N, C-alpha and C positions, 0 to 999 in steps of 0.2 A: 444462579448461571454458575456452569465452571469452566474458567479458560485454564489452558496447560500450557506451562510458561517452558521454553528452555532456558537456564537461567545463564549457560555455561556458550563461552564463545564468544562475546559481545567485545567491544573496544575496553572494556570495562568492569568485564569478569562479571561474576554473580553479582558483589556487590548494591550495582545500579537498578539489574532488574530486581532483585530480590525486595530493596528498600522499594523501589516505585511499589513492586505488589501489596507490601503491608499498608502503604499509605491510600490505595483500591480501597484494598478491602474494609478500611475505615473509614473509607471514606463511600463504598455504595454498599449499602445493607443486602442486596441478593446478591452480592458476587461473591466466588470464592478460588481460591487458584492453588494448583498443584502445580507445584516446583519443582522440577526438572534438574539433575545434576550432583556435582559434588556435594551429597550432605554434610559434610566435617563444615565447609563452605556456607552454605544456604543456614544452616541451624547457628552459625556464629555470628552472621546479619541479622538474623531472627531475635537472639539474648538481643544484642547491641541493642534492637529496634523496641525491645520488650513487646516481642510477639509472638516468643517459644510456647505460648500456652494458647494461643490462636485458633478457638474452631474451626474456624472457614479458612485454615492455610496446611497444607499437607506436601510432605516434601518425598519425593520418590529417587531412590538413590540409582548413580551412574556413575561406569568406573573410565568410561572416555569422554573424551572431548574431540567435536568435531572444529577444527579450523578454519582462521582464512586463508591458510596456505594449503590446506588440503583439495584436493582434485575434487570434484563436484559430481561425478561420472564415478569414482571407487569410491568418498568418503562411509556411503550407507554399507556396502559390502564387507567394506573393511573393518569399518566402525559400528558392531550392529549393537553394543552397547553405550552406547554416546548420549548426551542430553537431547539432543535432536531427533535421532532415532526413533527413541524412545516416548520423545513428544509426538510427533507424528504418528506410532503405531498404537500410543493411547487413545488418542481422536480417531484413529480410523475404529480400534474396538468400541467405540461410540462411549467412552470412559471421560469426556470432556464434549464443552459444546463448542471449542474453538482451541485453535493451537495458536503461538505466538512466540516469537525467536528474534533474534540480537545480532545474530550467530551468521556465518559465512551465507552470502544472499544465494550464491548458485548452488550450493549442497542445501540449503532449505528448500528453495527450489523444486530439484531437482527429485528431491525427498518427500516432497508436495506431488508429485506427480505420479512417481512412481507408489508410494502407500496410499496417498488419501486417496489417488485416481484422478483424474480428469473427469469430466461432465460428459456422458456420451452425446460428440454433434461437437465438440470444442476442440479445436485441430492443435493449440497452446494458450494453456492459462497467460495472464497477463498481470502485472501488477498494476493498481490502480490509486495512489495518491490523489488530496484533493489539494491542489493549490489558491493560496489568496489572488483573488482580482478584483480591478474595479469593479464588478457590477456582484460580488460577492464569492463565490468557486467555482475551480473547473478541475474534471476530472484530466488528470493526463495517464496514457494509457495508450504505450508499456512504456516503463520505464525501468527499466532494467532484468524484464525477466526473456526477452528472448531480444537477440543481437541484430542476428539475420530474421529475415522477414519476405513473405511473397506477399502480393493484392491482398489475395483471399483471407490470410490473415488480420493483416490490418483492415478488410472490411470485418472481421470476428470483433475484432480489439472496440471498433464502433459502435457493432450492435452491443456486445457485454456493459460499455461504457453509456452508451446511452440510457441503456435499462438501469445499469446503478444510481446513475444521477438522476433520473424520475424517483425515483425512491428516495434517495439520499438529499435532494433539494426540493420535492415538494416541485420538479418541472412539469408539464404537458407534454410538451414537446422540448426535450433538448438540444441547443445546438449544437453541433458537431461539426468541429475542422480540422483540417489535416496541414500536417504541422508539415510545414515545406520552406523552399527558400524564395517562394513569389506568390503573388495572388493567381496570375496565369494555370490554365487547365495543363499545358507544354511543360512547365519549370519540374524540377527534382529530378532523381534517376529512374529508371525505365518501369523497375516496379512502383515508383509513385505517381505517376504519370497512369499507371493501370489502375490502382488503386482509387484514384480519383473519378475514372470511369464508372469503377463497381460503386462507388457510393453515392455519385450522380445518381445511377440506376437506380439503388435502392430507396435515393430521395425522391425518386418521382414515382417510384410503387408506393412512397407513402410507408416505408419503415424505417427511415431516418427523418431527420430535420439534417440536412448537411447544406452548409452555408462557403462549401467551398475550398480552397489552400488557405490557411491563414501562417504568419512569418510569426518567431520569434517573441520582436516588439508586441502581436496582437495579442499576447496571452495576458499578460499583468491589467491590460484594458477590456479585460472580458470579451472578448470576442467570438467566442467557444463556452459552450458549458463542458463538453468533453474536446478532447485534445486528443488525436490519435496519431501514433508515430512507431517506429521500431525501438528496440528498448534500449540501444545505443544512443540514438537521438536522444530519445524522452528521458535516459538516464541522465546524460550532458544537461538538457535544456534544465533538471530539475536540480542540480548540485549548482549548475548556475542560478539559478532563482535562490537556494539558499543561499549562499556565499551574497549576492548582493543585498537579497534582504540584512544580513548580520552587519555588511559593510556599510550601509545607511545607518542603521542603529547606532552604529559605531562611530561615523561620521560626527550627529545630530548631540551624542553623549559628548563627545570631544566640544565640539560648535558652543553648547550650551556650558563649556566648562571654562571657556577662556580667560572670563573674570565678573565681577560681582554683577556688574548688570543684567550679563547674560545669564547666571547662576538663580539671579530673582527672574528673569524673563524664563526660564525653564520649570519654577516652580507657579507660574502662570499655568501653564502649558502640560503640567506634570501629566496629567488624566489621557489627554492627548499623546503625548509620548505612550504613554503605557500602555494605550491601547493599539499603537501604535507595535511597537516591540510584540505584545500578544501575536498582532495580524501575523508579523513575517516571519516568525519564532516558528522552527520545525515542529520545535518541541509540543508545540500546545496539538499538534496533531498527530506525532505517534509513533504512526507507521501505518503501511500503504495493505490494501488487502490483496490477496490477488483471485483473481476472478477466472472463473474456469475449473475449479475444484470442487469433491464434491460435500465436501465441509468446508466452513470458515476456517482461515490461513492468513496471517498477519504477519508481516514482515516488519517490524520494527527499525529503526535507524541502530545502524552499527554502533556511531556513539553514544545512544539513549544516556542519557542522565535520570537517575528516580523518578521525576517529571517528567521527562519523553516516555519512558517507560508504564508512568500513572496511564498519561495520556494511551498510550498502545492499549489496553487493557479495557480503558474506555472504551476506544473506537471499537476494539472485538465485541466486547457489549453491543454496541450500538449495528455493529455488523449480523450479529445473531436474532435480534429482536428484527431487524430489518425483514428478515429474512428471505434477502438477495440470493443466496446459492438456488431455491426454489423458483423464484425469478428465472433465473438465468439458465434452470433447468427446462423450465418451460418453455425459455425463447431458443434454446438449442433442441429440440426436439423438432420444434419446424424447420433447425436447419438440415435435419434427418432426414424430414419427410421430402423437403425439395429436392435431397440431394439423389433420395431414390426414386422420385417422379423424373429427375435429367436423366437417372441412367437406362431407366424405363423407356424412356423417347429415346435415345439414341438406340437401343437395340431393338426397336419397330423396324 
């Protein structure tokens, strides 16, 4: 399995992504990577890591970088030899099984839609990270790809998220919740009120297991397996979740370092503390898949360190093996068919 990696443009530069790729290749015997970016920077890291001659690592040289300040709508037209553009074009041509980047999120999403293309029937591709919850994990969709959405978009997010959760978590009927500012069906903006009714109707038809509105505090308690929202709301929820996790782990760390007695107590619960840190650390997840495009595309965290990069590569491999793109294509074919039938009925 070959993962194409845009190693430029992240907060930590090529170093973290290349180092993470080396670790991934050493730990996963069936994985190879194509590192796309400045070959001088890439080869310097490979040499430092003792991986210059690794057969499962190839380097694709590019001369430009799409950074965090570039306009997503203009970046691909102005920087055609950027690492991001080249990586996505390689994926579109079938030169790898998945593509991964920790760079400019807007540009990566725009490029994925423009170069890799949307699945027919999908209105808007959406980012879908997995969040740790009391009952296991939940898919948050969307977490940043679409800041402004309408009710139909939210319905499609729910459909794609449910499909993903079924295979990812092995759930026969994932619980779908609409992230809102109250449980009542009248809560939220007009878009959310309308989305509630569409999701309810889909639930009544047996297309979804819709459990209604959920509030922010319900996420961690495992109230839903799929949490549906627009990209603005989802991104705020995701970053708050990450920040709270880091805060809690730091709080516990400080508490156990107060004196000799608390340090002894920490030794007794060290295993549990490590498990907690692992559960709350975004580096363990690595990134979020972009659901709704024709090939596996993963967006890694902009501040990914080597461990987070390795986790993102592992996630990309899992996404390829899971056949999630095919699953969503089959579901989207039904949306196209239903839309055509509705159009015919309107013309009668």
